[in-house]
C-alpha positions as CSV (number, residue, x, y, z in Angstrom):
1,X,-102.6,-123.0,-7.0
2,X,-104.4,-119.8,-6.8
3,X,-105.4,-120.7,-3.4
4,X,-102.2,-121.3,-2.0
5,X,-101.1,-117.7,-3.3
6,X,-104.3,-116.5,-1.4
7,X,-103.5,-118.1,1.7
8,X,-99.9,-116.3,1.6
9,X,-101.8,-112.9,1.3
10,X,-100.5,-112.4,-2.2
11,X,-102.8,-111.1,-5.0
12,X,-102.9,-112.5,-8.6
13,X,-101.2,-109.2,-10.0
14,X,-98.3,-109.7,-7.5
15,X,-97.7,-113.3,-8.2
16,X,-97.9,-112.6,-12.2
17,X,-95.1,-110.1,-11.6
18,X,-92.9,-112.3,-9.6
19,X,-93.4,-115.1,-12.2
20,X,-92.4,-112.8,-15.2
21,X,-89.5,-111.4,-13.1
22,X,-88.1,-115.0,-12.9
23,X,-88.6,-116.0,-16.1
24,X,-87.0,-112.9,-17.5
25,X,-84.0,-113.4,-15.3
26,X,-83.4,-116.8,-16.2
27,X,-83.5,-116.2,-20.1
28,X,-81.2,-113.0,-19.9
29,X,-78.9,-114.8,-17.4
30,X,-78.7,-117.7,-19.6
31,X,-77.9,-115.8,-22.7
32,X,-75.4,-113.6,-20.8
33,X,-73.5,-116.5,-19.3
34,X,-73.2,-118.5,-22.3
35,X,-75.8,-121.2,-20.6
36,X,-74.0,-121.7,-17.3
37,X,-76.5,-122.8,-14.7
38,X,-78.3,-120.5,-12.5
39,X,-78.4,-121.0,-8.6
40,X,-81.7,-121.6,-7.3
41,X,-80.8,-119.1,-4.5
42,X,-80.2,-116.3,-7.3
43,X,-84.2,-117.1,-8.0
44,X,-85.0,-117.1,-4.5
45,X,-83.7,-113.8,-3.9
46,X,-85.9,-112.0,-6.6
47,X,-88.9,-113.1,-4.5
48,X,-87.5,-112.7,-0.9
49,X,-86.3,-109.2,-2.0
50,X,-89.9,-107.8,-1.2
51,X,-91.8,-110.9,0.2
52,X,-91.1,-112.9,3.2
53,X,-93.6,-115.7,3.2
54,X,-91.4,-119.1,3.3
55,X,-93.3,-121.0,0.8
56,X,-93.5,-118.2,-1.6
57,X,-90.4,-118.7,-3.8
58,X,-91.0,-122.3,-4.4
59,X,-94.5,-121.4,-5.7
60,X,-93.2,-118.8,-7.8
61,X,-90.2,-120.9,-9.2
62,X,-92.5,-123.8,-10.0
63,X,-94.9,-121.7,-12.2
64,X,-91.8,-120.0,-13.9
65,X,-90.9,-123.6,-15.0
66,X,-94.5,-124.3,-16.1
67,X,-94.5,-121.3,-18.5
68,X,-91.3,-121.6,-19.9
69,X,-92.3,-124.9,-20.9
70,X,-95.8,-123.9,-22.2
71,X,-95.0,-120.7,-23.7
72,X,-91.3,-120.8,-24.4
73,X,-91.0,-124.1,-25.2
74,X,-87.9,-124.6,-22.7
75,X,-87.4,-127.2,-19.8
76,X,-85.8,-125.6,-16.9
77,X,-84.2,-128.5,-15.7
78,X,-82.8,-128.9,-12.3
79,X,-79.4,-129.7,-11.5
80,X,-77.9,-131.0,-8.1
81,X,-74.2,-130.2,-8.4
82,X,-72.1,-133.1,-7.8
83,X,-68.6,-133.1,-6.1
84,X,-65.7,-134.8,-7.6
85,X,-65.7,-138.6,-7.1
86,X,-62.5,-138.4,-4.7
87,X,-64.1,-135.8,-2.5
88,X,-67.6,-137.0,-2.0
89,X,-68.8,-137.0,1.4
90,X,-71.2,-140.1,3.0
91,X,-74.5,-140.2,1.4
92,X,-76.6,-138.2,3.8
93,X,-74.1,-135.5,3.9
94,X,-73.9,-135.4,0.2
95,X,-77.9,-135.2,-0.3
96,X,-77.7,-132.1,2.0
97,X,-74.9,-130.6,0.1
98,X,-76.9,-131.1,-3.4
99,X,-79.8,-129.7,-1.9
100,X,-78.1,-126.5,-1.0
101,X,-76.4,-126.4,-4.2
102,X,-79.4,-126.6,-6.3
103,X,-79.3,-124.8,-9.8
104,X,-81.2,-124.9,-13.2
105,X,-80.6,-124.7,-17.0
106,X,-82.9,-124.3,-19.7
107,X,-83.0,-126.7,-22.5
108,X,-85.1,-126.6,-25.7
109,X,-88.0,-129.0,-25.9
110,X,-88.1,-128.5,-30.0
111,X,-86.9,-131.8,-32.0
112,X,-83.3,-132.0,-33.0
113,X,-83.9,-131.1,-36.7
114,X,-86.2,-128.3,-35.8
115,X,-84.0,-126.7,-33.3
116,X,-81.0,-127.0,-35.9
117,X,-83.3,-125.3,-38.5
118,X,-84.9,-122.6,-36.6
119,X,-83.1,-121.6,-33.2
120,X,-79.5,-123.1,-33.3
121,X,-76.9,-120.2,-33.2
122,X,-74.6,-121.2,-36.1
123,X,-71.8,-118.7,-35.0
124,X,-71.3,-120.8,-31.7
125,X,-71.5,-124.3,-33.3
126,X,-67.8,-124.7,-32.9
127,X,-68.1,-124.2,-29.3
128,X,-70.7,-127.1,-29.0
129,X,-68.3,-129.0,-31.3
130,X,-65.5,-128.5,-28.9
131,X,-67.7,-129.5,-25.9
132,X,-68.8,-132.8,-27.7
133,X,-65.0,-133.5,-28.3
134,X,-63.6,-132.9,-24.9
135,X,-66.8,-134.9,-23.2
136,X,-66.1,-137.6,-25.5
137,X,-62.3,-137.8,-24.7
138,X,-63.0,-137.9,-21.2
139,X,-66.0,-140.3,-21.4
140,X,-63.7,-142.8,-23.4
141,X,-60.9,-142.5,-20.5
142,X,-63.5,-143.7,-18.1
143,X,-64.9,-140.3,-17.0
144,X,-61.9,-138.5,-15.5
145,X,-58.7,-137.4,-17.2
146,X,-55.7,-135.0,-16.1
147,X,-55.3,-131.8,-17.6
148,X,-52.1,-132.9,-19.3
149,X,-53.9,-135.8,-21.2
150,X,-56.6,-133.7,-22.1
151,X,-54.2,-131.0,-23.9
152,X,-52.4,-133.9,-25.4
153,X,-55.4,-135.1,-27.0
154,X,-56.4,-131.9,-28.0
155,X,-53.0,-131.2,-29.6
156,X,-53.7,-133.6,-32.1
157,X,-56.7,-131.4,-33.3
158,X,-54.3,-128.4,-33.5
159,X,-55.3,-127.0,-30.3
160,X,-52.8,-125.8,-27.3
161,X,-53.4,-124.6,-23.8
162,X,-51.0,-122.0,-24.5
163,X,-52.8,-120.6,-27.6
164,X,-54.7,-117.4,-26.4
165,X,-55.5,-116.2,-30.1
166,X,-56.9,-119.3,-31.7
167,X,-58.7,-117.8,-34.8
168,X,-61.7,-119.9,-33.9
169,X,-61.8,-120.5,-30.0
170,X,-59.7,-117.5,-29.1
171,X,-58.2,-118.5,-25.8
172,X,-58.2,-122.1,-25.7
173,X,-57.8,-122.6,-21.9
174,X,-60.4,-120.2,-21.1
175,X,-62.7,-122.5,-23.7
176,X,-62.2,-125.4,-21.6
177,X,-62.6,-123.7,-18.3
178,X,-66.1,-122.3,-19.5
179,X,-67.1,-126.5,-19.7
180,X,-66.6,-126.2,-16.0
181,X,-68.6,-123.1,-15.5
182,X,-71.4,-124.5,-17.6
183,X,-71.2,-128.0,-15.4
184,X,-70.2,-130.2,-17.9
185,X,-67.1,-130.8,-16.4
186,X,-65.4,-130.2,-12.8
187,X,-61.9,-130.2,-12.0
188,X,-59.9,-130.9,-8.8
189,X,-56.2,-130.8,-7.7
190,X,-55.0,-134.0,-6.7
191,X,-51.9,-134.9,-5.0
192,X,-49.9,-137.5,-6.3
193,X,-46.3,-138.9,-6.5
194,X,-45.1,-136.2,-8.9
195,X,-46.9,-133.5,-7.0
196,X,-50.2,-131.7,-7.8
197,X,-52.2,-132.7,-10.7
198,X,-55.4,-131.1,-12.1
199,X,-57.8,-133.7,-12.8
200,X,-61.0,-133.2,-15.0
201,X,-64.1,-135.0,-14.5
202,X,-67.5,-135.4,-16.2
203,X,-70.1,-133.3,-14.5
204,X,-73.8,-133.8,-14.1
205,X,-74.9,-132.1,-17.5
206,X,-72.4,-134.4,-19.3
207,X,-73.9,-137.3,-17.4
208,X,-77.2,-136.6,-18.3
209,X,-78.8,-139.2,-20.6
210,X,-79.9,-137.0,-23.4
211,X,-76.3,-136.2,-23.8
212,X,-74.5,-139.3,-22.8
213,X,-76.9,-141.3,-25.2
214,X,-76.0,-139.1,-28.4
215,X,-72.3,-139.3,-27.1
216,X,-72.3,-143.2,-27.1
217,X,-74.1,-143.3,-30.5
218,X,-71.6,-141.2,-31.9
219,X,-68.7,-143.1,-30.7
220,X,-70.3,-146.4,-32.0
221,X,-70.7,-144.7,-35.4
222,X,-67.1,-143.8,-35.7
223,X,-65.8,-147.1,-34.1
224,X,-67.8,-148.9,-36.8
225,X,-66.6,-146.9,-39.7
226,X,-63.2,-147.2,-38.7
227,X,-63.5,-151.2,-38.6
228,X,-65.2,-151.3,-42.0
229,X,-62.3,-149.1,-43.3
230,X,-59.7,-151.5,-42.2
231,X,-61.8,-154.4,-43.4
232,X,-61.6,-152.8,-46.8
233,X,-57.9,-152.4,-46.8
């Protein structure tokens, strides 16, 4: 890798500074934006601000990913932004769109029990629970559900879209919208017989195997528990 940098006429010191700047940006932006994905374009601009070698951004970003893993214990996971299922173009055009819309999130590599004990922000656990419930509702609906039906289900838990001062979530509608910004959900307006309907669909982070596996496991446990309770009655 050092040879690649020397061929680009970049010193080790300059390279290390660029890698550190990318790492710093990823960590602070993740904290500042509550875990929303960071666009590759943002990271590329850190490098191209003062350097114009075409292959340099990829080299710097890849080394930053390695250091985030080995030093900080984070997997800097690449996301390819999905389009809503009703608005996906032909395969080739879709692939090009995904390349243009590449982004990253960082995920802890610690085992779940250690992460919960030493890292997890307990003050934000209610938001994690909210996300898990909403993703579960949409998953059980086949991966796509109207806004009206989502709030119909959430009202059973005492949450209303008109509630802007919920003692736990604050503005409930904004809390749902945050899941879109974090790319757990995506939404689009669909024209139907009764006019425009806002549909929510599972996005790339909710469809990640690590989350979908946990979700299916939890749903299975709930179903088995209810079945057992009914049999006992």
